[in-house]
N, C-alpha and C positions, 0 to 999 in steps of 0.2 A: 504493499501499500504505500502510497506516492503522499505525503498530508501537503500540503499549503495552503500560508497565513495571512492575508492579504492585510496591512497594515494604514491606516491613514490616522491623523489628528483622533476626530471624534469618534471615528466606526459609524458615519451617520447616512453619508456618502459615497466617496471616491472606494474607499475600501469593500461595501457592504455590494456598493452595483460592478467590483470587482471578481467579489463573490458568485454572485448572480451571475451573473457576463460570463466565469467559469464552468461554474456549472450548468449551467446552458450549453455551451459548448462538447460538456463532460455525458451529455446526455447518453444513458448507457455502457459508459466504465464503470464500472465496481472497485478500479484497483485505485482510484483520487479518494481522495476525505478532504475536503475544501469550507475553511475559514475564514472569515476575520475579525481585526482589533479593532482599539485605540491605543495612541502612545498618552491619552491622559483622562482624566478620569469624569469630564466636564456634560460627557451624554450619557455616561454608564447608565441602563436600564429604557433609556428613546431610543424607539422605532426609527427609521429611516426617514431620512429628508423626503417633505414631498416632490421634492423636482427631482431626487434619486428613482423614490415610487414611478412617479409619472412617466419619466422613459424607462424605467423596464417595463410598466408598463403599455407604452406607444409599439417598441422594439419586441413584444411578445417574447420579455422574459419574469417568468416568477420571481416571488419577492417577499415568500410569506413570515409573517411570524418577527424579525427580524429585530433583534432587543442587545442594543450598544455595551460590548465588554472590555476591558481593559488588556490585554496583550504583560503577561508575565515575566521572569523570568526563566524558569521553565519553560515555557510554548516557544525556546532555542530547543532545548533535547524533543523537546515530541511533534517538529515538523521543520522537513525536507527542509522548505523554501520558504521564505521568510520576504518578504514585498513587501516597501514600501509606496508610495505614490511620489512622494517627491523628496530633495535631500534634507531639511527640517526632521521628515521620517526616521529619514537613516538615522541623524544623530541619535537622536530619541528612540532612538529602537538602542545603537546601541548604546548608551548610556547605561539600559535597561536590560541589556544581554549580558555587560559586561564586557564584549569586543562582538569577534565573530570568525573564532578560533577554524572553524568546519568550515571558512566561506557558503554560506546560507542566504545570504542576506542580500538582497538587490532592489533596486527600481525597476516600480515594472515593463517601462520604457525600457529597459534595457536590451527586451528581450523584443526589439523591435532594429531596424538598420539608423533609426533617429536620434535614441537615449533620449535624453533628458529628465523635467518633472512635468506631472503629470497639473494641472492646476486646480488651486479645489473651487470647486464652484458654488460653495459656500460664501463664499468673496466671490467670485466674482459673477454669480449670479447664472455663468454657460454653463448647463446640463453639459448640450448639444456636444459641446467642443469634450470636454467632459470623454464622453461616452465615448466618444471617437478612437481619443487616446486611448480607455481606458480597453476598446475590442480591438484595438490596435493589438499594444498588448498581452491582450490573454489569447490573440491571436498567432503569435512569439512562443507562448510561455508552453500553448496546447504543442504546437508543435516539435518545443526542444520536452516535450511531455511524452510524445507517441513515442519522441525516435528515442527517446529510454526504456521504454515499451517491452 
């Protein structure tokens, strides 16, 4: 079983969007476990942002019953891939984990040819661009995971 954990600041916009998109892409595969979490405590227990829920609905991607949780140090040992959305997320992940000795921590767009950060739609209001970037990153990740199969 390959375990993937998506991370963003609050776990209500980008990381659950990535979780839902990759789960949708991975339909029928029982060798993947996919989840998401936050680096902060601000949104713990809250559902997804309405913008994330709406774009997923429009794209036909299920997003049932998500509640924000915070990443823990133990997640480093539990997951094979820990994937942040931007450089700030990576810094926070490294602070929580105490480092990345096994090379498990990535940014989602590392799985594309362009790299970079995925903008936080909480601030930009642009869920369409965030979705496009998340989808592209998940496609690249899915290719990597399929090659490892």
